[in-house]
C-alpha positions in Angstrom: 16.0 33.5 28.0 13.2 35.2 26.0 14.2 33.0 23.0 13.8 29.8 25.0 10.4 30.9 26.2 9.4 31.8 22.7 10.5 28.4 21.4 8.6 26.6 24.2 5.5 28.7 23.4 5.8 27.9 19.7 6.2 24.2 20.4 3.2 24.3 22.7 1.2 26.0 20.1 2.3 23.4 17.6 1.2 20.6 19.9 -2.1 22.4 20.5 -2.6 22.7 16.7 -1.9 19.0 16.2 -4.2 18.1 19.0 -7.0 20.2 17.5 -6.5 18.6 14.1 -6.6 15.1 15.6 -9.8 15.8 17.5 -11.6 17.7 14.8 -10.6 15.9 11.6 -13.4 14.2 9.8 -12.5 10.5 9.6 -13.1 8.0 6.9 -13.0 10.1 3.7 -13.7 8.7 0.2 -10.0 9.0 -0.6 -9.3 6.1 1.7 -12.0 4.2 0.0 -10.3 4.7 -3.3 -7.0 3.3 -1.9 -8.8 0.3 -0.4 -10.7 -0.4 -3.6 -7.4 -0.3 -5.5 -6.0 -3.0 -3.2 -8.9 -5.3 -4.0 -8.7 -4.4 -7.7 -5.0 -5.2 -8.0 -5.5 -8.7 -6.5 -8.7 -9.1 -8.6 -6.7 -8.5 -11.8 -4.1 -11.0 -10.7 -6.7 -13.8 -10.4 -8.5 -12.7 -13.6 -5.4 -12.5 -15.8 -3.3 -15.4 -14.3 -4.2 -19.0 -14.9 -4.9 -21.0 -11.7 -2.2 -23.5 -12.6 0.3 -20.6 -12.6 -0.8 -19.0 -9.3 -1.1 -22.4 -7.5 1.1 -24.8 -9.4 1.6 -28.4 -8.1 4.9 -29.6 -6.7 6.1 -32.3 -4.4 5.7 -30.0 -1.4 2.4 -28.6 -2.6 0.6 -31.5 -4.5 -2.7 -29.5 -4.6 -1.0 -26.2 -5.6 -1.4 -24.4 -2.3 1.5 -24.2 0.1 0.1 -25.7 3.3 3.1 -25.7 5.7 3.0 -24.5 9.2 0.5 -24.8 12.1 -1.7 -22.0 10.8 -2.0 -23.1 7.2 -5.3 -24.9 7.6 -7.1 -21.7 8.6 -6.1 -20.2 5.3 -8.6 -20.1 2.5 -6.8 -22.2 -0.1 -5.5 -24.9 2.3 -8.9 -25.2 4.1 -10.7 -25.8 0.8 -8.0 -27.7 -1.2 -8.4 -29.3 -3.6 -11.8 -27.7 -4.3 -10.5 -24.8 -6.5 -14.0 -23.9 -7.8 -15.2 -23.1 -4.3 -11.9 -21.4 -3.4 -12.2 -19.1 -6.4 -15.9 -18.4 -5.7 -15.0 -17.2 -2.2 -12.0 -15.3 -3.6 -14.1 -13.2 -6.0 -16.9 -12.7 -3.5 -14.4 -11.2 -1.0 -12.6 -9.1 -3.6 -15.9 -7.7 -5.0 -16.9 -6.8 -1.5 -13.6 -5.0 -1.0 -13.8 -3.1 -4.3 -17.4 -2.1 -3.7 -16.6 -0.9 -0.2 -19.5 -2.6 1.5 -19.5 -2.9 5.3 -15.8 -1.9 5.8 -16.0 -2.5 9.5 -16.6 -6.2 8.9 -15.1 -6.8 5.4 -11.7 -5.3 6.4 -11.1 -8.3 8.7 -12.1 -10.8 6.0 -9.9 -8.9 3.5 -6.8 -9.3 5.6 -7.5 -13.0 6.2 -7.9 -13.4 2.4 -4.7 -11.4 1.6 -2.8 -13.4 4.3 -4.1 -16.7 2.8 -3.0 -15.7 -0.8 0.4 -14.3 0.2 1.3 -17.3 2.3 -0.3 -20.1 0.3 0.5 -19.2 -3.3 4.0 -20.3 -4.4 4.5 -17.2 -6.6 3.4 -14.0 -4.9 5.2 -10.7 -5.7 6.0 -7.6 -3.7 2.6 -6.1 -4.5 0.8 -9.0 -2.8 2.8 -8.5 0.4 2.1 -4.8 0.3 -1.6 -5.5 -0.1 -1.4 -7.8 2.9 0.3 -5.2 5.1 -2.2 -2.5 4.1 -5.2 -4.7 4.6 -4.0 -5.3 8.2 -3.7 -1.5 8.8 -7.2 -1.0 7.3 -8.6 -3.2 10.1 -7.4 -0.6 12.6 -8.6 2.2 10.3 -12.1 0.7 10.0 -12.4 -0.6 13.6 -16.0 -0.1 14.7 -16.9 1.5 11.4 -20.7 1.2 11.0 -21.1 2.8 7.6 -22.8 0.9 4.8 -19.9 1.5 2.4 -16.5 3.2 2.6 -17.8 5.7 0.0 -19.9 7.4 2.6 -18.1 10.2 4.4 -18.4 10.0 8.1 -21.4 12.2 9.2 -20.0 15.4 10.7 -22.7 15.6 13.3 -22.0 12.1 14.6 -19.2 12.3 17.1 -16.6 9.5 17.6 -15.4 8.3 20.9 -11.8 9.2 21.6 -10.8 5.5 21.6 -12.0 5.0 18.1 -10.5 8.3 17.0 -7.2 7.3 18.5 -7.2 4.0 16.6 -8.0 5.9 13.4 -5.1 8.2 13.8 -2.8 5.3 14.7 -3.8 3.7 11.4 -3.0 6.9 9.5 0.5 7.1 11.2 1.1 3.4 10.4 0.2 4.0 6.7 2.9 6.7 6.6 5.4 4.5 8.5 4.7 1.7 6.0 5.4 3.9 3.1 8.6 5.1 4.7 9.8 1.5 5.4 9.0 0.3 1.9 10.7 3.1 0.0 13.6 3.6 2.4 14.4 -0.1 2.2 14.0 -0.1 -1.6 16.5 2.7 -1.8 19.0 1.9 0.9 18.8 -1.9 0.3 20.3 -1.3 -3.2 23.4 0.4 -1.8 25.0 -3.0 -1.1 24.3 -4.3 -4.7 27.3 -3.7 -7.0 25.1 -3.0 -10.1 23.3 -0.2 -8.3 26.4 1.3 -6.9 28.3 1.4 -10.2 25.2 2.8 -12.1 24.3 -0.2 -14.2 21.3 -1.4 -12.1 18.6 -0.4 -14.6 20.5 -1.8 -17.6 21.2 -5.0 -15.7 17.5 -5.7 -14.8 16.3 -4.8 -18.3 18.8 -7.3 -19.8 18.0 -10.1 -17.3 16.6 -13.0 -19.4 14.3 -14.1 -16.5 12.9 -10.9 -15.1 13.5 -8.5 -18.0 10.9 -7.3 -20.5 10.1 -8.9 -23.9 12.5 -8.2 -26.6 10.4 -5.5 -28.4 10.6 -3.5 -25.2 14.1 -4.5 -24.0 15.9 -3.8 -27.3 15.2 -0.1 -27.5 15.6 0.4 -23.8 19.0 -1.4 -23.8 20.1 0.9 -26.6 18.9 4.0 -24.7 20.4 3.1 -21.3 23.5 1.9 -23.0 24.3 5.4 -24.1 27.1 7.2 -22.2 26.0 8.3 -18.7 22.3 7.8 -19.4 22.1 4.4 -17.8 24.0 5.7 -14.7 21.7 8.7 -14.5 18.6 6.5 -14.7 19.9 4.2 -12.0 20.8 6.9 -9.5 17.6 8.7 -10.3 15.6 5.6 -9.2 17.5 5.5 -5.9 16.9 9.2 -5.3 13.2 9.1 -6.1 12.6 6.0 -3.9 14.5 7.7 -1.0 12.5 10.9 -1.4 9.2 9.1 -1.6 10.1 7.4 1.7 10.4 10.6 3.5 7.7 12.3 1.4 5.2 12.3 4.3 7.3 14.9 6.0 7.0 17.5 3.2 4.4 20.2 2.5 1.1 19.3 0.9 1.9 20.7 -2.6 5.2 18.9 -2.8 3.5 15.6 -1.6 1.1 15.9 -4.6 4.1 16.3 -6.9 5.8 13.3 -5.3 2.6 11.3 -5.7 2.6 11.9 -9.4 6.3 11.0 -9.7 5.7 7.8 -7.7 2.8 6.8 -10.0 5.0 7.5 -13.1 7.9 5.5 -11.6 5.7 2.4 -10.9 3.9 2.7 -14.2 7.4 2.5 -15.8 8.1 -0.6 -13.8 4.7 -2.1 -14.8 5.2 -1.5 -18.5 8.8 -2.7 -18.5 8.6 -5.7 -16.1 4.9 -6.5 -16.1 4.4 -5.5 -12.4 0.8 -4.3 -12.8 -0.5 -5.6 -9.5 2.5 -4.1 -7.8 1.6 -0.7 -9.5 -1.9 -0.8 -8.1 -0.8 -1.8 -4.6 1.8 0.9 -4.6 -0.8 3.5 -5.8 -2.9 2.6 -2.8 0.1 3.0 -0.5 1.1 6.3 -2.0 -2.5 7.7 -1.4 -2.4 6.8 2.3 1.3 7.7 2.7 1.4 11.0 0.9 -2.1 12.4 0.4 -4.5 11.2 3.1 -3.2 13.2 6.1 -3.4 16.5 4.4 -6.8 15.5 2.9 -8.4 15.1 6.4 -6.4 18.0 7.8 -7.9 20.6 5.5 -11.4 19.2 5.9 -11.9 19.3 9.6 -15.2 19.1 11.4 -16.0 18.2 15.0 -15.9 14.4 15.5 -15.9 14.3 19.3 -18.3 15.7 21.9 -17.3 16.8 25.4 -19.1 13.8 26.9 -17.1 11.5 24.7 -13.8 13.1 25.7 -14.1 12.3 29.3 
């Protein structure tokens, strides 16, 4: 009986601690600004380094280059302005520079999501990083709802309390960031279980040797030799699956282990970027890893009152 009472008391103390953290955590730290600027920078690099004819190539279904199918396509940036690509790119760079600079996050976060949705739905050749950027941009709307700061580089004033409603939205966004990280990495790991090449341990070798998606020969040749050695290819393949799975549940671990996982995740995606050219994907995933693994502990250890008694009623 005493053990039951002790457990209930411990659980009650745990809930009280969580509640205190939620009410006293200082929102909108610069670390979130870094993640958000990375999102803008990744897409910025895509537009800078990729010719327009490659990002929006003409076809029978998309004569102007932008895919304008569906009832909502005309509200997208590239379909609304097609075929005026000069004006489309002017708006593109204005929006991305605003995101990277962090100016007026409470307003620009809405525009950023609209832009990312336009690009992800209207470019014929988006990759996983662009879809990740779109999902994170949507969550950042919730994160910055009602945010009146001049830029996202300014920490929220500790003497300026937030209403419980806004604080609740802010915490909901933090939880959604962690859920997003879990879904992305869990699906990346478990989804490979039904692919024969990943089950038999040849997945890494297979993708490196793929003539369409594989790396250039000066990278592929030494890697194919290395991963063709006995057991090394299998080890690398299963290690990727294990790392992706652990990254997915990484938000549940202690702070120090999360930092180690963050470094491992960056190394993993840097390897993907060097091997397969997934640089925008690396940058988007770095932003996700920051919000998935680091941000909760960052605000938890730096608490200051953000609500006043009058605001809590």
